N, C-alpha and C positions, 0 to 999 in steps of 0.2 A: 475392571472398567472397560467398557466397549469404546472403540474409537473408529473414526473414518479418516483415511488419508485422502486429501484432495489437493488439486493445484489449479491455479490460473496462470497459464503460460510458464509453467515451471516454478512459480512462486508457491511453494508447497507448505501446507500446514496440517497439523493433526487436529481434527475436529471432534469435540465431545458433545453429545446430545444431552444437554442439561434439563431437557424436559423429562428425562429418565434417570440421569446420573447426577451425582453430587461431587463437586471438586472442592476440597477443603483448602488446598494451598496451590492455587493456579500458577503462582510465580515459580515455585520449586518444580512443579510438574512440567512447566514449559521448558525449563532447563534440562530436565531429565529426558523428556521425549524428543526434544529437538536434536540431541546429540546423535550424529549419524553413525557412530560405531557402537554405542552402548544403549541407545534408545531407538525409537522408530525412525527418526531422521526427518528434519524439516526446518523451515525458517521460523517456526514458532508454534504456538498453541492457540486455538480458537474455541471459545465456549459459546454454544448456541442455547440461549435461555428463553424462558417465557418473559413477556413484557406486558406492562400495564398500559403502554401508550402506542404500541406497534404490534405487528404480527409476530415478531420475535426480536430478541436482543442479542447483539454480538459483543463479546469481550475478547480482545486480541492481545496476546502476550508474545513479545519477541523472544528469540532464542536465549537471550541473557536474563530472561525473567521479567523484564520491564514491560509495563502495560502501555500500549499505544492507543491513540484516540480513534484511529481509523485505518483501514487497509482496503484498497480498491479491489485487489484480486481476491482477498478473503471474503469480502461481502458478496461477490458474485457466487462464490461457492456456498455461502450460507443460504442464498436464495435457491440454489439448486438443491441443497440438502433438504430444506423444509418442504419443497414441492415434491421431490422424488420420494421422500419418506412419508408423504401425505400428512404432514403436520399442518400444512396449508395447501389448499388446492386451487387457489386463485392464480391468475397469470400476472397480476400486478400486486406486489407485496411491499410492506414497509418493514424496515429493520432499524431498531434503536441502537445507536452507537454513542460513544463519548463525544463525537463530533456532530451529534444531532440525529434526527430521524431521516433515513434515506429511502427513497422510493425506487423499486426495481421492477422493470418490465422483463418477463421471462419469455424466452423463445423456446417453444416446446416442439420436440420431434419424437414421435412414437411414444408419447406419454412421459418423456423425460426432458429435463432442461438441457439445452445445448449451449446457448449463449444467453447473456444477460446484459441489458442496458440499464445503467445506474445513473440516477440524477444525483450528482455529487455536490450539488449546491453551488453557492457563490464563492469564488476565490477571495482571499483576504490578502491585501498588500501592505496594510499599515504595520510598520516594523514592530511596534510594541505588542501587536496582537499575533505576530507570526510565531514566536517572538525573536527579535534581534536586539541586542543591547545598544545603548546610545540614544540620541534624540529621536523622537517619533518622526518617521519619514517614510516615503515610498522608495524602496531600494530596487533600482534597475540599472545594472552596469556599474555597481559600486565596487571599487578595488578591494581585494583581499589577498593576503600573502600567507603561504604555508609551505614549509620545507624549502624555503628559498624560491618558490615558484609564485608568480604573480598571475592572478585571475581576476575576472570581473564577474560578479554574481547578481542574480535577481532573486529576491526573497518572496516566497509565496506560501501561504497556508491553504491547504485543502482540508482543514480540520486537523492536520498535523503539519509540522514545519518542513519547508524545503528550501534548499540552496541550489539554484539552477545556474549552471555554468556552460556557456556556449563555446565550443572549441572547433578548430578546423578538422581535427581527427582525434578520436578517443583512444587513449593508450592504457595498457595495464597499469603502468606506474601512476597515472592520474587516479584511477579507480581504487587500486589496491594499496597505494602509499599515501597519496594526498587525500583520498576519500576519508579514511579513518581519522586523519589529523584534522580535517575540516569538521567532521562530526562533533568533535569535542573542542572546537575553537572557542576562545573566550567571548566571541561575539554572540554565541548561541547559548543562552542560559538553560535551555532544556534539551541541549544537543540538537542535531538536525539531520535530515535525510539529504544526501548530496547526489545531484544528477549532473552527469557530463553529457552534453547534447551536441550532436552534429546536425546541422540543417542541410537536408538533401535537396529540398525544393519547397515551394510555397505550400505543398500538401503533404510533406513527408519529413519526419525527423528520425534519427537513430539515437538511442539513449542507453547508457549504462548507469547503474545506481549503486551507491553505497548506502544501505539502509541503517538507520539508527537502531542499534541494539541487535542487529542480525548480520551485518557485513554485506558483501555483494550478493544480490539475489538475481534470479533469472528475469524477474519483471517486478515492477512496482506500479500499481494502478494510480495511486494518488500522485506518484512521481511523474507519471506520464501526463496526468492532468496539469500538474504544476508546470511541466516543461512546455506544454502547448500554450498555456496561459501566458507564460513568460515570453515565448516566441511571438505570440500575437501582440503583446504589450510592447515588444521591441521592433514591431513591424517586420518580422522575419517570415511569417506564414499567414495563410488564410485561416478562417475560423473552423474549418473541418480538416483534421490532420490525422494521417496514419503514423503511429509511433512504432518503430521497429525496436524490439527488445531482444535480449538473448534468447528468451523463450518463445518469441512469436510477435504478433501484431495486435495492437489495440487501436480502435477508432475513437478519437476524442473530438468533441464538438463544444465550442463555447458560444452559446446563443446570445446575440446582442440585446434582445428585448428583455428576456428574463434574467440575464446575467448568470444563468446557471451553466455548469459544465456537465456534459454527458459523456459517459464512458461505456463503450460496448466491447465485449470480449467473451471468450469461452470460459467454461467451468467444467472441471473433469474430476470424477471420482476414480481414485487409483485402486484402493483396496480397503477392506474393513478388518478389524482384529480386536484383540483383547489385551489390555495392558496388565503386566504382572512382573514382579521381581525387578523393578526399575531401580538403579542405584541412586543413592542420595548424593548427587554430584554438586560440588560447590559452584556458586556464581563466579563468572569470570569477567 
């Protein structure tokens, strides 16, 4: 089975062209290929499929085999893949996801996609839709305790659930110890992505993320969107913000009239190859 390794700001996935290939068990394949010692190595698996309602369809699986609704970095790479491989030759394309149909504007340089601007849609704040357990409410600065540490979080869905926590400084202990504990906290019935965010200025944030099902990643597009939306909602930033991630920078804009969030960032092809002799490794 042929594959392509791609990344958006270091958030790397293995992409399968399902216009040509068939994947019978994507959950198990995601576990096998994501393993960085026995597999290809990546944050998960992305299937690029035909769609009846858009130019292509994206299914995204985390490194633990769980399927996610949406991934901002992955969808930029899907846009690049279908253009660079001439599946679609338009500069504005649509991608079907479990979080709805997303529109992408492709920035072309020398016949290849360099950057992608994605209409990520409207953010969701209602707790029962994020989802967060308890009475239906808007969560902004609500207290949460984990490992004896007290935080305040803002809950946002960008098609997938996010717990955004603003801190003066981001530490390894927050991300690597409290992040996994928050992911499976009893408040979050479908687990959650956790963002620790430092506000640098009205136009700049620094963010590290513990991703549901994958652990810490170099970048998270939906997480960057959720962080900016949370910052704006808490009157911490303007509506166009640069988000600094371990893997680089994303530009996030929350338009007041449409209420849509737009994400702009790079998409990079690393290499192509063929899968064979992958071990049947158990879920973890």
